[in-house]
BAPAGU-557330 format. One record per atom (N, C-alpha, C): residue in three letters; x, y, z. Coordinates in steps of 0.05 Angstrom, whole numbers, plus 5000, padded with zeros to 4 digits. Each point is the difference from the previous one (the first is absolute). Layout:
REM residues N
ALAXYZ...
This chain:
REM residues 261
UNK419070702979UNK500549985033UNK501050245011UNK498950085025UNK500750255015UNK500049985024UNK502250195011UNK500149995026UNK499450295013UNK499050055022UNK498750215017UNK502550155011UNK500150274991UNK502650085020UNK498850195022UNK497850094991UNK498150205021UNK497249865001UNK498650155016UNK497049875007UNK499250034970UNK500550254985UNK498150084978UNK501449984977UNK502449884999UNK501649994978UNK501349764990UNK500049834978UNK500249824992UNK502049994976UNK502649875006UNK501849984981UNK499949784975UNK499350034977UNK499049814985UNK502849864983UNK499949754995UNK502349904988UNK499350064962UNK497850114993UNK500050134971UNK501450274997UNK501350125026UNK501150234998UNK498650185004UNK498450045020UNK498050245002UNK499649965034UNK498850235010UNK499150105034UNK496949934991UNK498449945017UNK497350075006UNK499150095027UNK499250234996UNK499450145027UNK497649955002UNK498349875021UNK497349855003UNK498550245005UNK500350115027UNK498450225004UNK498950244983UNK502650084980UNK499150184982UNK500049914977UNK499349724997UNK499949864974UNK501650144974UNK502349915010UNK502050154978UNK501749814992UNK500549934971UNK502049904992UNK502450144992UNK502449915017UNK502950194992UNK501349884979UNK501150104977UNK502149884981UNK502850204997UNK501549864995UNK502650164995UNK500950004967UNK501250214992UNK501149954980UNK499149824978UNK497650074991UNK498249814981UNK501150024972UNK501350214991UNK501649984973UNK498349914978UNK497850104998UNK498349984982UNK501550024974UNK499949874984UNK501850014967UNK502749895005UNK500749915022UNK502849905002UNK500749784982UNK497849825000UNK500049764991UNK500550054969UNK498650164988UNK499450124967UNK503450114995UNK500750125021UNK503450184994UNK501849745000UNK500249875019UNK502049825002UNK499449724978UNK497449984989UNK500349794982UNK501450104972UNK499950325000UNK501350074981UNK503050035004UNK500750005019UNK503650025005UNK500949724997UNK503050065006UNK501249754991UNK499549725016UNK499450085027UNK500149835022UNK497349824995UNK497750194991UNK497649894999UNK498849885026UNK497749844990UNK498049895025UNK499349814990UNK499249735016UNK498949774998UNK496750034999UNK498549944983UNK496950015001UNK499349965025UNK500649825017UNK499349905024UNK500350245021UNK502250204997UNK501050165018UNK498250284995UNK499350004971UNK498450244996UNK496749975012UNK499649744996UNK497049995015UNK499849945026UNK502149965020UNK500349975025UNK498850215015UNK500450284994UNK498950215012UNK496650025000UNK499849954978UNK496950064987UNK498249705017UNK501549764999UNK497949835019UNK500650045027UNK501750135008UNK500050075036UNK498650195003UNK499450214984UNK498450285006UNK496749894999UNK499749874976UNK497649864997UNK498949865033UNK501649815001UNK499849865024UNK499550195027UNK501850155002UNK499650265025UNK497950105002UNK498750154970UNK497750145000UNK497649815007UNK500049784993UNK498049765004UNK499749905027UNK502749945016UNK499449935026UNK499650265024UNK501250214992UNK499650245018UNK497450224996UNK499949974974UNK497550244988UNK500850275017UNK501950114998UNK500250275013UNK498350244993UNK500150175014UNK498050284998UNK502550174987UNK501750035002UNK502650114986UNK502749875000UNK501450114983UNK503449834992UNK501950275007UNK501849935011UNK502650165003UNK501549934985UNK501650154981UNK502349894984UNK503150205010UNK501049895008UNK502750165011UNK502349974972UNK500050204996UNK502650094975UNK499649894977UNK500849984985UNK499849934967UNK497449944991UNK498650104978UNK497849944988UNK501449884977UNK501350054991UNK501749914978UNK502750084995UNK502149964989UNK502650084996UNK499650204976UNK501650245006UNK499750234982UNK496950064992UNK498850015019UNK497450035009UNK498650284973UNK501450154995UNK498550184977UNK500149914975UNK501349784993UNK499549864972UNK498749725001UNK498849944977UNK499149784994UNK500649894976UNK501549814994UNK500549844973UNK499149744999UNK499449994978UNK499449674987UNK497249915017UNK500649785008UNK497949845012UNK499750125033UNK502150155007UNK499350165028UNK497550125007UNK498250144978UNK497650115000UNK498449785012UNK499349794982UNK498649805005UNK500049865026UNK502949925010UNK500549885027UNK499050205021UNK500750264999UNK499550205019UNK496850005000UNK498850034980UNK497250025005UNK498549765012UNK501049734992UNK498549815008UNK500649965032UNK502650165015UNK500950025021UNK497850115017UNK500050254996UNK498450225009UNK496949955000UNK499549924975UNK497049965004UNK499849745024UNK501849775004UNK499549805021UNK500150115025UNK501150215006UNK500950115027UNK497550245009UNK499750104983UNK497650194999UNK496949865004UNK499949784984UNK497249914999UNK497850184979UNK498449965024UNK496950234991UNK500650295013UNK501049975019UNK500050325012UNK502449965029UNK501849824996UNK502249935029UNK501750234998UNK501050195025UNK501750184993UNK502849895004UNK502150054983UNK502849915002UNK501650275001UNK501450005024UNK502450185006UNK502649964997UNK500850134988UNK503049975000UNK501650235006UNK502249855019UNK501750175015UNK502749994992UNK500550194985UNK502650074985UNK502350135016UNK502449884991UNK501950045009UNK502050234982UNK499250014974UNK501350214985UNK497750134986UNK500750305004UNK498150094985UNK498949944967UNK501949904984UNK499149954975UNK499249814993UNK499149815024UNK497949805001UNK497250015005UNK499950355000UNK496850055007UNK498850104979UNK501150014973UNK499250094977UNK500049814974UNK498450034979UNK500249854978UNK497649824998UNK500249854976UNK497749834995UNK499349765016UNK502050015017UNK499649755017UNK498350035020UNK499350265011UNK498750095019UNK497650144995UNK499250044974UNK497850124990UNK497349844999UNK499749985027UNK497049815009UNK498850165021UNK497650084994UNK499050125030UNK499549845026UNK499649774994UNK500549855032UNK502349915008UNK502750134989UNK502549985002UNK501450245022UNK500450025020UNK500550275016UNK503349975005UNK501650274993UNK503049935005UNK500750175032UNK500949945012UNK500750145022UNK503449935014UNK501150175008UNK502949975011UNK500349845033UNK497150035009UNK500049905033UNK497049955003UNK500049775011UNK497049895011UNK499749905028UNK498050045010UNK499849915024UNK497049884999UNK499849735007UNK498149825007UNK498549955032UNK499350105012UNK500049845023UNK502650065017UNK501549775008UNK502650015014UNK502549984980UNK499250004983UNK502049974979UNK501050254976UNK502750035000UNK500650204988UNK501749874973UNK499350084976UNK501149874976UNK501850204989UNK502449824993UNK502250174983UNK501749854983UNK501150164981UNK501549864979UNK502150125005UNK502349955008UNK503250075003UNK501849834996UNK501750014978UNK502249824996UNK501949995025UNK500550205003UNK502850075018UNK499650025032UNK497249975005UNK499350045029UNK500049775013UNK501449905023UNK500049815016UNK499750055029UNK500550275010UNK499550045018UNK497850165006UNK497849845013UNK497350225000UNK499250135022UNK498850245007UNK499650135012UNK497649855021UNK500150085028UNK498449845017UNK497350124999UNK498449854994UNK496850144995UNK499249955032UNK497350205001UNK498649955027UNK497849734997UNK499049905027UNK498049885004UNK499949734978UNK502349885006UNK500649744988UNK499649974965UNK500450234990UNK499950074973UNK502149924988UNK499949894974UNK502249834984UNK500150134970UNK502350054994UNK500450054971UNK500349714986UNK499049984968UNK499949854986UNK501850074978UNK502049884986UNK501450114986UNK500649854968UNK499850094989UNK500249774968UNK502450044986UNK502650225013UNK502250124983UNK502149805004UNK500349865017UNK502749885006UNK500349714988UNK497549764996UNK500549814993UNK501849785012UNK499149925028UNK501649775009UNK501149774986UNK502049975002UNK501549734988UNK501949895021UNK499549705006UNK501549825019UNK502049834983UNK502649945008UNK501549724988UNK499349805021UNK498949754996UNK499449845011UNK502849754996UNK500649905016UNK501949814993UNK498849744999UNK500349804982UNK499049804994UNK501949814981UNK499349754996UNK501349764989UNK500150034971UNK502049954986UNK499649964968UNK499149745000UNK499149954970UNK499849724995UNK502249815008UNK502650064999UNK501849875004UNK500449945032UNK498950125012UNK500950015029UNK501850255016UNK500850104983UNK502050275000UNK498550265015UNK501150165011UNK498850265014UNK499550224978UNK497750034998UNK498450224980UNK499250185016UNK498850204982UNK498550275008UNK497649994987UNK497250135007UNK498450054985UNK498850265009UNK499250114983UNK499150305002UNK497050014998UNK498450125021UNK497549975003UNK498450345005UNK498050014994UNK498450285007UNK498849975035UNK499450235009UNK498349965021UNK499050275015UNK498749945017UNK498450215013UNK502350055024UNK499850265009UNK501950095024UNK498850105016UNK500049965031UNK498950195010UNK501850135024UNK500650204995UNK502250165022UNK498950065025UNK497350015009UNK499950025024UNK498450315000UNK499950164976UNK499350244991UNK498949984975UNK500749854984UNK499549944980UNK499149754989UNK498549984975UNK499249744984UNK501350084964UNK501849904999UNK501250004974UNK499649754983UNK498950134976UNK498249764981UNK502349934978UNK499849784995UNK501649904974UNK497750134971UNK501250014984UNK498750064966UNK497849804996UNK497650124989UNK498849794990UNK500549814976UNK501550174987UNK501149834972UNK502049885012UNK500349695001UNK502549935010UNK502750014986UNK500250084979UNK502150044981UNK501150275001UNK499150155022UNK500750335008UNK500649945022UNK502149785010UNK500950055030UNK502250225002UNK500850035021UNK501850115016UNK502949904986UNK502250145007UNK502549884993UNK501950025017UNK499350055026UNK502449955020UNK498549825022UNK502149835010UNK498649775022UNK500450185024UNK498149965013UNK499150095033UNK501849865015UNK501950135016UNK501949905021UNK498349985028UNK499649735009UNK498549985031UNK501450195020UNK503050034998UNK501450155026UNK499350294997UNK499650084977UNK499550344994UNK496750065005UNK497849795009UNK498050105002UNK499550015033UNK497950165006UNK498850075024UNK499549705019UNK501149995025UNK499549745013UNK496849925001UNK498350174998UNK497449945001UNK499149884974UNK501250064974UNK499549944970UNK499149724998UNK498449944984UNK498349724993UNK500050034972UNK500549764988UNK499749954973UNK499049794995UNK498549984972UNK498849794990UNK500149974973UNK501449724989UNK500249934976UNK497949944984UNK500150024973UNK498149844985UNK501449894976UNK498349735006UNK500749774983UNK497649894982UNK499850034973UNK497549914991UNK497350085010UNK498849845011UNK497150115013UNK499949965026UNK502850035017UNK500650005023UNK500950245019UNK499450095021UNK501150195012UNK501549905029UNK502550005006UNK500749935022UNK501950165017UNK500350035024UNK501650175020UNK503249894988UNK501350205001UNK503749955001UNK500850055025UNK501349785011UNK501950105021UNK502550125005UNK499550314999UNK502250174997UNK502449945018UNK498849905029UNK503049975013UNK501849734995UNK498449864980UNK501949754995UNK500249974968UNK499850254983UNK500850094978UNK502650024994UNK501449864986UNK503249984989UNK500450294985UNK502050145004UNK501050264984UNK500749864977UNK499250114971UNK501149904974UNK502950084993UNK501449874985UNK502450084997UNK500050274987UNK501450205002UNK500950234995UNK498750044974UNK501249854981UNK499450064971UNK497449934993UNK497949905016UNK497449954994UNK497950175007UNK501250225010UNK498850175012UNK498850214990UNK500450044975UNK499350204980UNK498949854977UNK498250074988UNK498749804982UNK499950234969UNK500849874984UNK500250204976UNK497149934985UNK499650344986UNK497349984991UNK500049904974UNK497749954980UNK500849934973UNK501850144987UNK501849854986UNK502650154987UNK498750154972UNK500950255000UNK499150184979UNK502249904975UNK499250094976UNK500949864977UNK503950124998UNK500949784993UNK502850085002UNK501449945028UNK498549995019UNK501549965027UNK498849695013UNK502049935014UNK499949765015UNK498949995028UNK497949755004UNK498950075030UNK502349885017UNK499850055027UNK501249875020UNK498249965027UNK500849785013UNK498550035027UNK498949624996UNK501049895022UNK499349695000UNK497949885013UNK498950135016UNK497649925014UNK497949934984UNK498849735001UNK497849874981UNK497250165001UNK499250114989UNK497250124992UNK498249775001UNK498350075022UNK497349794997UNK497850144999UNK498750084975UNK497950134991UNK497149885008UNK499249975023UNK497949865007UNK498350225019
C-alpha cells in the first residue's frame, strides 16, 4: 500500500519512498548483515523477522523497476568488518540491489561508513550529500530543524527514525499504548523510517513538539495511514524514552510495546 505525498513521490508501506519522475527507490538504514549479527546475539531473531526485509526488497524491485536506488545511512553495522554469515547475506542483498547494472548510491552520515568490505562494489557509490531534482538527501541523527531550500525543494533525511505512541485498548479493555514506526513530513523534510523494522528509533515523538504543519503516517503490517497529530494524546512521561536492547549484564527499561511490522 502507498500514499502520495508529492506529485512525484510515494510513501510505500514497505518502508520505502518512490520518486516516480526520477525512477528512484529510496531506502533508509538497510543494515545489511544486521540479521546475521542479531541471530548471534542473546536477543536473537525469529526466522520470519530475518526473511521479511528480503521479501519486501524483492517485491519493491519487482513493482517499481527502479533505474537507481538511494540508501540513506548504514549499509550494515560495523561496516568495515564481516563476520561469519554476514558476508553471504551482504553479497546477496547487494547483488539484488544492483541487478545487472543498476547504480546504488549510499548517503552516509558517518565517515567510517564510507569504507570497508560492505562498499567494495563498483556499482555502489558513497556520498555525504545527494540531490536528485528537487530532493536533497541527508543522513543526520540529531538534525530536526532543516534549512529552508528554494523552489519548493525538500530534504529527505534517514537518520532520525520517527516513532509514535498510539493509545489502544488492551485485550482486557484497559488503556494501553502501542509503539509504531512512521513517515514524518515536517513541511521542509520527509523523515524516513528504517527499512529494517527491528532497527527502529528509541524515542517517541511528541505531537506538541512538532511543527504545526507536520504530518505523520503510521506503518501497520502492509498498511500506511495518517496519524491525526492534533488528536493524539501525549504518552505518560515514563513511556517517552525507549531503551535499546540491553547489553550483557545490564537490564532494559522502557515500557511502550514494540510493534515490529
